[in-house]
C-alpha positions as CSV (number, residue, x, y, z in Angstrom):
1,M,-9.1,27.7,-18.5
2,S,-12.2,26.1,-18.9
3,R,-11.0,22.6,-18.5
4,F,-10.3,23.7,-14.7
5,F,-13.8,25.0,-14.3
6,V,-14.9,21.6,-15.2
7,C,-12.2,19.5,-13.2
8,A,-14.1,21.8,-10.3
9,A,-17.4,20.9,-11.2
10,V,-16.8,16.9,-11.2
11,M,-14.7,17.5,-8.0
12,M,-17.6,19.3,-6.9
13,I,-20.5,16.8,-7.7
14,V,-18.6,14.0,-6.4
15,T,-18.0,15.6,-3.2
16,Y,-21.7,16.3,-2.7
17,L,-22.8,12.5,-3.6
18,V,-20.4,11.1,-1.4
19,R,-21.6,13.2,1.5
20,A,-25.3,12.9,-0.1
21,I,-25.8,9.4,-0.8
22,P,-25.8,8.4,2.9
23,F,-28.7,10.3,3.6
24,T,-30.9,9.2,1.0
25,M,-30.2,6.1,1.6
26,F,-30.5,5.9,5.7
27,R,-33.4,7.4,6.3
28,R,-33.6,5.8,9.6
29,K,-31.2,4.9,12.6
30,V,-28.6,2.0,11.9
31,K,-29.4,-0.7,14.3
32,N,-27.1,-3.6,13.0
33,R,-24.2,-3.8,15.2
34,F,-21.9,-4.9,12.8
35,F,-22.5,-2.2,10.5
36,R,-22.5,0.3,12.9
37,A,-19.3,-0.3,14.0
38,F,-18.1,-0.4,10.2
39,L,-19.1,3.2,10.0
40,Y,-17.5,4.0,13.3
41,Y,-14.0,3.3,12.6
42,V,-14.3,4.1,8.3
43,P,-13.2,7.7,9.0
44,Y,-10.1,6.7,10.9
45,A,-8.9,3.9,8.4
46,V,-9.2,6.3,6.0
47,L,-7.2,8.9,7.4
48,T,-4.3,6.6,8.4
49,A,-4.1,5.2,4.8
50,M,-3.9,8.4,3.5
51,T,-1.6,10.2,6.6
52,L,0.7,6.6,6.8
53,P,2.4,6.7,3.3
54,A,2.9,10.7,3.5
55,A,4.8,10.6,6.7
56,L,6.6,7.7,5.6
57,Y,8.1,9.3,2.5
58,A,8.0,12.7,3.2
59,T,11.7,12.9,4.4
60,E,15.0,11.6,2.1
61,S,15.3,8.7,4.2
62,L,12.9,6.2,5.7
63,L,14.8,5.8,9.0
64,V,14.2,9.4,9.3
65,A,10.7,9.3,9.0
66,A,10.3,6.0,11.1
67,A,12.1,7.6,13.8
68,G,9.6,10.9,13.4
69,L,6.7,8.6,12.7
70,L,7.6,6.2,16.0
71,T,8.0,9.5,18.3
72,A,4.4,10.6,17.5
73,T,2.8,7.2,17.5
74,L,4.1,6.8,21.2
75,L,3.3,10.3,22.4
76,A,0.0,10.3,20.9
77,Y,-0.3,7.2,23.1
78,R,0.5,8.6,26.0
79,G,-2.2,11.4,25.5
80,R,-0.1,13.9,24.5
81,G,-1.5,17.1,23.1
82,L,-1.1,17.7,19.0
83,V,1.2,20.7,19.2
84,V,3.4,18.5,21.5
85,V,3.2,15.1,19.3
86,S,3.8,17.3,16.0
87,L,6.5,19.5,17.6
88,S,8.3,16.3,19.3
89,A,8.0,14.3,16.0
90,C,9.9,17.3,13.9
91,G,12.4,17.3,16.0
92,A,12.9,13.4,16.6
93,A,13.1,13.7,12.4
94,F,15.4,16.9,12.6
95,V,17.5,14.6,15.1
96,A,17.9,11.6,12.9
97,T,18.5,13.5,10.3
98,L,21.6,15.1,11.7
99,L,22.5,11.7,13.0
100,L,22.6,10.2,9.5
101,R,24.7,13.0,8.2
102,L,27.2,12.4,11.0
103,L,27.5,8.5,9.8
104,P,29.9,8.1,6.6
């Protein structure tokens, strides 16, 4: 049980440091255009790096995952809402799974 608390404390400290260090390092507004653009796109890059592998390997087949991912990408690009995109991606993956099972 004590190992759990040690691990939780380490995670708490690391999470706090990741959020606190930028506030202590950058006391004034960042004026460099390149660095501002870099900081602007970091959350999107990290979210993509975490989500894309999970989306591709969430199903039993890479083709099924690709069908769901392609559906979600197209609908999101067209400006559909989160609920519509996620339900459509799940539906596309389900239909692709059924189609793959019908093939010999």
